[in-house]
C-alpha positions as CSV (number, residue, x, y, z in Angstrom):
1,M,162.7,79.3,105.2
2,S,160.4,76.7,106.6
3,K,158.6,73.8,104.9
4,N,155.3,75.7,105.4
5,D,156.4,78.5,103.0
6,K,154.3,78.5,99.9
7,L,155.3,79.6,96.4
8,G,153.8,82.9,95.3
9,F,154.4,85.9,93.2
10,L,155.9,89.3,94.1
11,N,155.4,92.3,91.9
12,I,158.5,94.5,92.1
13,N,158.6,97.5,89.7
14,T,156.0,95.9,87.4
15,S,158.0,92.6,87.1
16,L,156.6,89.4,88.6
17,Y,159.0,87.1,90.5
18,Q,158.0,83.6,91.8
19,T,159.4,83.0,95.2
20,R,158.7,81.3,98.5
21,I,156.2,83.4,100.6
22,S,156.4,82.9,104.4
23,N,153.3,82.8,106.6
24,K,154.5,86.0,108.3
25,F,154.4,87.7,105.0
26,L,151.0,86.4,104.1
27,N,149.6,87.5,107.5
28,R,151.1,91.0,107.5
29,K,148.9,94.0,107.9
30,P,148.1,95.4,104.4
31,Y,149.3,98.9,103.5
32,Q,146.8,101.7,103.9
33,P,147.6,105.2,102.8
34,A,147.6,107.9,105.5
35,D,144.3,109.7,106.0
36,P,145.0,113.4,105.0
37,R,142.3,114.5,107.5
38,I,144.3,113.4,110.5
39,I,147.4,115.4,111.2
40,L,150.1,113.4,113.1
41,S,153.3,114.5,114.6
42,F,156.2,113.5,112.4
43,I,158.8,113.9,115.1
44,P,158.8,113.9,118.9
45,G,158.6,117.4,120.3
46,T,156.6,120.1,122.1
47,V,153.6,121.9,120.8
48,F,154.9,125.5,120.6
49,D,151.9,127.3,119.1
50,I,148.4,126.4,117.7
51,M,147.3,128.8,114.9
52,T,143.8,127.5,114.3
53,G,140.7,126.4,116.3
54,P,137.8,124.0,116.1
55,G,135.3,125.0,113.4
56,Q,137.7,127.2,111.5
57,N,138.0,126.7,107.7
58,V,141.5,126.0,106.6
59,F,143.0,125.7,103.1
60,Q,145.8,123.7,101.7
61,G,149.2,125.2,102.8
62,D,147.8,127.1,105.8
63,D,149.9,126.9,109.0
64,L,148.1,124.8,111.6
65,M,150.6,124.6,114.4
66,I,154.2,124.8,115.3
67,L,156.0,121.8,116.8
68,D,159.3,122.6,118.6
69,A,161.7,119.7,118.1
70,M,165.5,119.7,118.7
71,K,165.5,123.5,119.0
72,M,163.8,123.9,115.6
73,K,160.4,125.3,115.1
74,N,158.5,123.1,112.5
75,K,155.4,124.5,111.0
76,L,152.7,121.9,110.3
77,K,150.8,122.8,107.1
78,C,147.4,121.8,106.1
79,P,147.5,119.1,103.4
80,I,143.9,119.6,102.1
81,D,141.1,122.2,102.2
82,G,138.7,121.6,105.1
83,K,137.3,122.5,108.5
84,V,139.0,121.8,111.8
85,K,137.0,119.2,113.6
86,S,139.1,118.9,116.8
87,I,142.4,119.6,118.2
88,A,143.8,116.8,120.4
89,V,146.7,118.7,122.0
90,K,147.2,122.1,123.7
91,K,150.1,124.5,123.8
92,G,153.0,123.1,125.8
93,D,152.1,119.4,125.4
94,K,155.0,117.1,124.7
95,V,154.2,114.6,121.9
96,S,155.8,111.5,120.5
97,K,156.1,110.6,116.9
98,G,152.7,109.5,115.4
99,T,150.6,111.4,118.0
100,V,147.3,112.7,116.6
101,L,147.5,116.5,116.8
102,L,144.5,117.7,114.8
103,E,141.6,116.3,112.8
104,L,139.8,117.9,109.9
105,E,136.2,117.3,108.7
């Protein structure tokens, strides 16, 4: 720890602890929850099938597409009710983890 570290409080499981806080910690990017309207690939793979299209109404639990990864077919399900705004990939595309696959309105 450097001399530039400041004392601060950390909240861990509803308990406050006073400790030295580094500048790196103070300047970190704050946590933002994932946007449920943007469907990302959770694993690298190949788009095996797309079961929806732009403008189509979808409901929570509906199958949106199938991602083939490590010889397994992973069905991507819709997390919320909505309408498909755009599809950023096409059948046969290879995608890495975190790639935007589909966006809902």
